[in-house]
N, C-alpha and C positions, 0 to 999 in steps of 0.2 A: 268687526270694524276695529282695527288695531293701528290705524294710521290717522294722522291729522293733516288736514289741508293747510296750505300757507295761511289762509284766513284764520284757522284755529290757532296756529302758532302766534300770529299777530294778536289774537284775542288774549293770549297769556300776557303779552306785553302791555296791552292797553285795556280793553274792556270786552265784555261778552257781546256776541252777536245776538240780537233779538229780532223778533218779527217786525217791530216797528221800523227798523232800519231799511226794510224792503217795502215801504209804503208805495201806493200808487202815485202816478204823476200828480203833482200838486195842482191846486186850483189856479195858482199863479201861472204855471206853465201852460195850462189849458187856455187861460185868458190871453196869454201872450201870442198865441198862434194867429188869431185874427184872420183866418182864412175864409173867404167868401165863396161859398159853393151852393149847390141846389138844396132845396128843402127835402127832408127825408121822405121816402116812399114807405108808408106804413101799411101793414096788413095784419091779419089775425091768424095765428096758428090754430087751425080748427081742431087739432088733436088735443085730447086730454083737457088741460086747464084753459085753453084758448087764449094764451098770452099774446099780446101785440108784438109783432115782429117787423123787421125792415132794416134799412141801412141809413146810418147817420153820417153826414159829412161836415156839418156845422157844429162846432163844439159848444156853442151857447145852447144847443138843444139837448145836450147831455145833462141829465139831472144828477145832482149829488144829494144824498139823503142823510139826515140826522133828525133826532126827535120825531115830531110828527109834521115834517116839512120836507119839501124838495127845494133845492136852491141851485142857482147858476150864476155865472159871470157873463154879462152881456154888455157890449159897448154902448148900446142905445136902448131906450125904452121900447122901441119897435121890435128889437130882437127879443126882449123879454116877453112882449106880447105874443111873439111866435112860440116861445117856450110855453106860455100858458095855454095857447091854442092847441098845442100838441099834448100837453100832459093832463089838462083838466079832463078831457074825455077818457083818458086811460084810467085815471083815478076813479071816475064815476062808473066806468065799466065794471070795476071790482068793488063797488058799493061804498066808496069813500066820497066824502063831500068836501069840496074846497070851501074854506071858511074865510080866508083872507089872502091877499097878495100885496107885496110891497117891492118897489124898485127904487134903489137909492145908491148913488156912487158906483154905478155899473154892477151892482149886486142885486139879484132878484130872488125873492122868497115866495113860495107857494105853500100855505099852511092848509092842512086837511084834518078831518075827523073820520074815524072808521067805526062802523057799528059794533065790531067785536074787539076793538082796542088794538088790533094789530097795526104795525107800521111798515113802511117801505124801506128796504135796504138794498144796496147795490153791490155787485161784484164785477170788477174789471179783470178780464182774462189776459191782459197784455203780458204779464210775467210768467204765464204758463208756457210750456214747451210744445210748439207745433210749427208746422211749415207755414210761415206767414204769407208766402206767395202762392199757396195752394188753397183756394177757397173751400175745397172739399174737406181738407184736413182741419181747417178752421171751424167749419160747421160741425165736424165730428166732435171736436173738443167742446164746442158750445153745447151740443146735445148732452155730452157727458156731465156737464154741470147742471143742466135743467132737469134731467130725469130723477136724480136723487132728491132734489128740492120737492118735486111733486110727490115722491114716495114718502117724504118726511112731513107732508101736509103744509109745507111752506110755499104757498101758491106763487108761482112765477106770474108776474103781471105783464112783463115786457122783456124782450131780449133783442138787442140790435147788433148787427155788424157795424164796425166803425172804420171809416176810411178818411184819414186826415194826416197831413204830413207831420203833425205833432206826435203821432203815435205810430208804431208798427201796425199793420192791419190786424185788427183784433175784434173783440166782441165784449158786450157786458150783459148782465142779467139783473133785473129788478124783481124782487120777490117780497112776500109778506112774512113777518115774524112777530113774536111777542116782545114788547119793549122791556127794558130794564133801566133802572136809574143809572147804572154804570154800563155803558154800551159794550165794554169788554166781556160782560157776563151774558150778553144776548146770544141766543142760538143763531148763528149766521153762517153763511157760506164764506169760507176764509181760505187763505193760503199761508203755509209755513215754509220758510226757507232758512235753513240754519247756516249756510256757508260750508257745511260738511254733511256727510251722510246722516239721514234721519233713521232713528230706531223705530220703524213703523210698528213693530210688534208691541212696543211699550205704549203706544198710543191707541191701539185698536179698541180697547175697552173704554177709553176716555172720550173719544170723539167718533163721529161717523166718517169713515174714510171714503172720500168721493173718488179720488184719483191719486195714485202714486206717480206723480208727474215726472219725477226724476229721482235719483238717489238722494238728492238734497232738496226736493220740493214736494210738498204735499198739499192737495186740495182737500178740504174737510168741512164738515158741518159741526158746529159746536161753539163753545166759548173760546175766547182768544187764548191761544197757547203761548207760553213763554219757554225759552230755552237758555241754558247756561252751560258752558264748559268749564270744568275745573281741572287743574293740572297739579301733579306732585311728584316728588322724587321717589316716593315709595308707596306701597300699598296701604300702610297704616296712615300715612299722611293724606292720601286721597279719600279714605273712608272718613277721616275726621272732617275734611272739607265738605263732603257730602252731608254729613250730620249737621255741621254748622250752617250750611245753606238751607237745609230743611227748617231749621229753627228760624233763620232769617225770613223765610217765606211765611211761616206761621205767625211771626211777630208782625208782619206786614199784611196779614189777612189774605194771603194768596195760597191756593190749594196745590200742594205737591201731588204730582201724578206718579212719576217713577224716575229711577236713575239707573244708568249702566256704567259700571267701573270696568276698565279694560287696560291691559298692558300694551304699551306702544311697541310695534315691531322694530321701529328705529327710534331710539331715545333722542330727545331734543337737548342738545348741549347748550349750556349757558355758563356765565362766568363763575357761578356758584356750584356747578356740578352738572347733573343730567336729570332731565324730566323723564321718568319711566312709566308713569301711570296717568290716566285721564279718566274723567267721568262726564257723561252727558246727563244733564238733569232737565226734566220736563215738568212744567207746572202750568196752572191757569193764571192768567194775568188778573 
């Protein structure tokens, strides 16, 4: 990789691309859709872990997860009651006990306890690359996310296809993992998108690669990855920048993974001269 995308050039002028800039649709965007459609049809995937499956069209039924709770945005308490009626049996199926629920200001929370201390986390597949108008292709990618979770012992508890005008046709996966005080350190199913080609070989020993989704997109299981591009006019300068950034990571208690220095095929010209070298730096958030 000896070329930089336009995004990487802009990165030199402003700031680094990082995984947080590619977050999922926000809760506010979900809440804003307010599309009234039918209740989801739920089933059980009899194979392997037996996760609950089906199709969701009402966004207030889509659980978001943090800590030991599921939450949603619902316009009415009746909608939140529908959310509870759907999710309490799913939690109980996998040994978790609902300990409390609360609905206030169109925000509903379902808190639970689990016998082994594991917690529910979710992954939304919307930013993965698949043919959204081909249900078979969508299901194929959905399965590609589920199988590695099962193999890693991170039990999938539910996975739904999602049809709503607020999102392209997509799917999500809910699964169990061990909690950490800092969620970035939890072993989760995640996606990294750099805005430029990813050095997959540098990451293969640091995370479990689920799918090389595109040259610039990676689905993986592990802690949250961070990425930084550095640019310099010469090789000595880029090596110094890499060393300085490694120190910055250490000072901020972030774990350096690897870096790749390379010479650009086409230098980037700017008022002070030419950028000839770049480095991709990977680390754990």
